C-alpha positions in Angstrom: -7.7 -16.5 18.6 -5.3 -16.7 15.5 -4.7 -14.2 13.4 -5.9 -16.1 10.8 -9.8 -16.0 12.6 -9.8 -12.0 13.1 -13.3 -11.1 12.8 -14.8 -7.6 11.5 -15.7 -5.2 14.1 -16.7 -2.2 14.8 -13.2 -0.6 14.4 -12.0 -2.4 11.7 -10.5 0.0 9.3 -11.5 -0.3 5.7 -9.3 -0.2 2.2 -10.2 -1.6 -1.4 -9.9 -1.4 -5.0 -11.5 0.9 -7.7 -12.0 -0.5 -10.7 -14.4 -1.8 -13.9 -14.8 -4.7 -13.6 -13.1 -5.4 -10.3 -14.9 -9.0 -9.3 -11.3 -10.9 -10.8 -9.2 -9.0 -8.6 -6.7 -11.0 -6.4 -5.7 -8.0 -4.4 -8.5 -8.7 -1.8 -7.0 -12.2 -1.2 -3.3 -10.7 -0.6 -4.2 -7.9 1.0 -6.4 -9.7 3.8 -3.5 -12.5 4.6 -1.5 -9.8 5.1 -3.7 -7.9 7.7 -4.2 -11.4 9.2 -0.6 -11.8 9.3 0.3 -9.1 11.5 -3.3 -8.8 13.2 -4.2 -5.8 12.2 -8.0 -5.0 12.7 -8.0 -4.0 8.7 -10.6 -5.5 5.7 -9.7 -4.8 1.9 -12.9 -5.2 -0.2 -13.7 -4.4 -3.9 -15.1 -1.1 -5.1 -16.8 -1.9 -8.4 -17.1 1.5 -10.0 -18.4 2.3 -13.2 -16.5 5.1 -15.1 -19.6 7.6 -14.9 -19.9 6.8 -11.2 -15.8 7.5 -10.3 -16.8 11.0 -8.8 -19.1 9.7 -6.5 -17.5 7.0 -5.6 -14.2 9.0 -4.2 -16.6 11.4 -2.5 -18.3 8.6 -0.7 -14.6 7.0 -0.2 -13.7 10.7 1.6 -16.8 10.7 3.5 -16.8 7.3 5.0 -13.2 7.8 6.0 -11.7 4.7 4.2 -8.4 4.7 5.1 -7.0 4.1 1.5 -7.5 2.1 -2.0 -6.1 0.7 -5.1 -7.2 2.2 -8.6 -7.3 0.0 -11.7 -8.6 0.0 -14.9 -10.1 2.2 -16.5 -9.7 4.8 -13.6 -5.8 5.2 -13.4 -5.7 8.7 -14.8 -9.1 9.5 -14.4 -9.1 9.7 -10.8 -6.5 12.6 -10.4 -9.0 15.0 -10.9 -11.1 14.0 -7.7 -7.5 14.1 -5.4 -6.3 16.6 -3.4 -2.5 16.0 -4.4 -0.2 13.7 -5.7 3.2 12.2 -5.3 6.4 13.4 -7.2 5.9 10.3 -9.4 2.7 10.3 -10.2 2.8 14.2 -11.0 5.3 13.0 -13.4 3.7 10.2 -14.7 0.0 11.2 -14.9 -1.1 7.9 -13.6 -2.2 6.4 -9.9 -2.7 3.1 -8.6 -2.9 3.9 -5.0 -4.9 6.2 -2.8 -3.4 7.5 0.8 -4.0 10.1 3.3 -1.6 12.8 4.3 -3.1 14.1 7.0 -7.1 15.2 5.7 -5.7 15.4 2.1 -6.3 12.7 -0.4 -2.9 11.5 -2.1 -2.4 9.5 -5.1 0.8 7.6 -5.9 2.1 4.7 -8.3 3.5 1.6 -7.0 3.2 -0.4 -10.1 6.8 1.1 -11.8 8.3 -0.5 -8.7 5.9 -3.8 -9.2 7.3 -4.3 -12.8 10.9 -4.0 -12.2 11.0 -6.3 -9.4 8.8 -8.8 -10.8 11.0 -8.9 -13.6 14.4 -8.7 -11.5 13.0 -11.7 -9.1 12.3 -13.9 -12.6 15.7 -13.4 -13.6 15.4 -10.6 -15.9 18.0 -8.1 -15.4 17.2 -4.7 -17.0 20.4 -3.6 -19.1 20.2 -1.8 -22.5 17.6 -4.4 -24.1 15.1 -3.4 -26.7 11.7 -3.2 -25.1 8.4 -3.3 -26.8 5.7 -2.4 -24.6 2.1 -3.2 -25.9 -0.4 -0.5 -25.0 -0.4 3.1 -24.0 -2.7 3.3 -21.1 -2.0 3.8 -17.4 -0.5 0.3 -16.9 1.7 1.0 -19.8 2.2 4.5 -19.1 3.5 3.4 -15.6 5.5 1.2 -17.0 7.0 3.0 -19.6 8.2 5.8 -16.8 9.7 2.7 -14.9 12.0 2.0 -17.6 12.8 5.7 -18.9 13.6 7.0 -15.2 15.8 3.8 -14.2 17.3 2.5 -17.2 17.3 5.2 -19.5 19.5 3.4 -21.9 16.9 1.3 -22.7 15.2 2.1 -26.0 11.1 1.8 -25.7 9.0 0.8 -28.4 5.3 2.0 -28.1 3.0 -0.6 -29.9 -0.5 0.8 -29.9 -3.8 0.3 -32.0 -4.4 3.1 -34.7 -7.7 4.5 -32.8 -5.2 5.2 -29.8 -2.5 6.9 -31.9 -3.3 10.1 -30.4 -2.7 8.8 -26.8 0.4 7.0 -28.1 1.8 10.7 -29.1 1.2 12.4 -26.1 2.6 9.2 -24.1 6.0 9.7 -26.3 5.9 13.3 -25.9 5.7 13.0 -22.1 8.3 10.7 -22.0 11.1 12.2 -24.1 10.4 15.4 -22.4 10.5 14.1 -18.9 13.1 11.7 -19.2 16.3 10.7 -21.5 14.6 7.5 -22.8 14.7 6.9 -26.4 10.8 6.4 -27.5 9.3 5.3 -30.4 5.7 4.5 -31.8 4.7 1.3 -34.0 1.4 0.3 -34.8 0.1 -3.0 -33.1 -1.6 -3.7 -36.6 2.3 -4.0 -38.3 3.5 -5.6 -35.1 3.5 -9.2 -35.5 6.7 -9.4 -38.2 8.7 -6.7 -35.7 7.7 -8.5 -32.6 11.2 -11.0 -32.7 13.4 -8.2 -33.0 12.7 -6.9 -29.2 14.7 -8.7 -26.2 11.5 -8.0 -23.6 7.8 -7.7 -24.7 5.4 -6.3 -22.6 1.6 -6.7 -22.8 0.2 -3.7 -20.7 -3.1 -4.1 -22.1 -6.1 -6.0 -20.5 -6.4 -8.3 -23.3 -6.4 -11.9 -22.2 -7.8 -11.1 -19.1 -11.0 -13.0 -17.7 -13.3 -13.6 -19.0 -11.5 -13.3 -22.7 -8.8 -15.7 -21.9 -8.4 -16.9 -25.2 -7.5 -13.5 -26.6 -3.8 -12.5 -27.6 -2.7 -8.6 -27.9 -0.8 -9.8 -31.2 0.2 -12.8 -33.1 2.9 -14.2 -31.6 4.3 -16.5 -34.8 7.6 -14.5 -34.9 8.4 -14.8 -31.0 11.5 -17.4 -30.3 14.2 -18.6 -27.8 15.8 -16.0 -26.3 13.2 -13.4 -26.2 11.3 -12.5 -22.8 7.7 -12.0 -22.6 5.7 -10.3 -19.1 2.1 -10.0 -19.3 0.6 -8.1 -16.8 -2.6 -9.7 -16.9 -3.0 -12.1 -13.9 -6.2 -13.5 -14.2 -5.6 -16.5 -15.5 -2.4 -16.7 -14.4 -0.6 -18.3 -17.3 -2.3 -16.3 -20.0 -2.7 -17.2 -23.8 -0.1 -15.0 -24.7 2.4 -16.6 -22.1 1.3 -20.3 -23.3 2.1 -19.6 -26.8 5.3 -17.6 -25.8 6.5 -20.5 -24.1 5.9 -22.6 -26.7 8.4 -20.5 -28.7 10.8 -20.9 -26.5 10.7 -17.6 -24.6 11.7 -16.8 -21.2 7.8 -16.0 -19.5 7.0 -13.6 -16.4 3.8 -13.8 -15.0 1.8 -10.6 -14.4 1.1 -12.0 -10.4 4.2 -11.0 -9.2 3.8 -7.6 -10.2 0.6 -7.4 -8.2 2.6 -8.8 -5.1 5.2 -6.2 -5.5 3.0 -3.2 -6.1 0.9 -4.1 -3.6 3.4 -4.7 -0.9 4.2 -0.8 -1.4 0.8 0.3 -1.5 0.3 -2.0 2.0 3.2 0.2 3.6 1.7 3.4 2.9 -1.6 2.7 4.2 -0.6 0.7 8.0 3.2 2.5 7.9 4.0 -1.0 8.8 6.6 -3.3 6.4 4.4 -5.7 4.2 4.4 -9.2 5.1 5.5 -10.0 1.4 5.8 -13.7 2.1 2.5 -14.3 3.6 1.0 -11.9 0.8 3.0 -14.4 -1.8 1.4 -17.6 -0.2 -2.0 -16.1 -0.5 -1.3 -15.7 -4.2 0.0 -19.2 -4.6 3.4 -17.8 -5.4 5.3 -18.7 -1.9 
């Protein structure tokens, strides 16, 4: 039997992803391809979890002995209260995208920073001292901002926030200033259109433009121009409206699918203890 035909069995180990919604996720495709590539009796499944049911879901996860999980919108911060401990990185950042076991302790960490930086590097953007505009202040924005603040503190970060998220944005700014050496400023989203052309890197760290709202953009793109780089963490659709408009303005564009690939490879290694077959995972995402 080839490794592409491995069946589920009574010994199959289960991992998955908690999110709401989660039906759009490409993670099952990517991870199940990796398990097949290595001949592992594992399976990755979606766990659609409404916010009010997250605690029940994590208790069920523990009770059924699942081997690990990813965590996505809107649970990346809330899940922390249901865990036994955090990695040093998640302790600092206050966000989790991966659950794994240390003995009988359910732990949380985030592989998003690695995924974001590796995706940019592979796309040809080398972080140096460029100005960054980060759209959003939720869990994904927190991970990305800490990635740059810790590894590239010379890159000034502007967090662009909706007015109703002002308190959350200010908390993120205080934490970044208190825990890193980065320069961090805030700017309201409603006024960002006129400033969008001032940044060498613009990152959409919100779900705006994600299926089923493919036509939406997180900000008007009229001021984008040649020489800028635009990264959208949304990967379904793969080519978002934001990236399409940015490309028309001459920007270098970076898809979110590469971030998914590289953060997923790190999660895979935490769960299985094996080196992730990145090429097989990329092919499953039509990246290879």
